[in-house]
C-alpha positions, 0 to 999 in steps of 0.5 A: 670485668664481670665474672661472666666475662672471665668464665667465657675468656677462661674457655679460650686458648691461643690456637683455638678457632672460631667458626663463622657461618653466614650467607643468604640462600647459601651457607659459607663458613669462615674460620679464625684462629686465636693469636692473642687475648686480653681480659675481654677480647681476642686477637684473631686472624682468618685462616683457610679452610679445607673440604674434608668431605663432599656430600650431595648439597653440602661440603663439610669443612674445617680450618687448615692452619697448615696453609700459610695464607692468613687474613688481616688480624682483628681484635674482637670483644668476646661475649657469652652466647645463649649456651655460655660458650664464647662468641664474637661479632665478625661483621654486621651480618655475621658472628662466630662461636668457639669451634667444637672441632667438628667439620661444619656444613657449607654450600659446595662451590658451584651452588651459589658461591 
């Protein structure tokens, strides 16, 4: 394990969330909760989101860990993003960064969802 990997992993705690924005011609946001970690990877599960504000053309969403629904658990290798914060690859078309606690913008339902 390199020092850079150790520094990135030190920023992650169990219970933190990763936010994943993705989509073409629309923006969708998914949230993943950290449920475990190793020296270089995190164990995550997808959690539901809640709309915290509706605006013209976009919704602001945040994770809703109180909802009991959970997605499949995955283990993902952690790397440093361009600014040194933790990031993970979710799929071939999406990645996630450590969530900063601020609601994220997404395309509202009915506008391409």
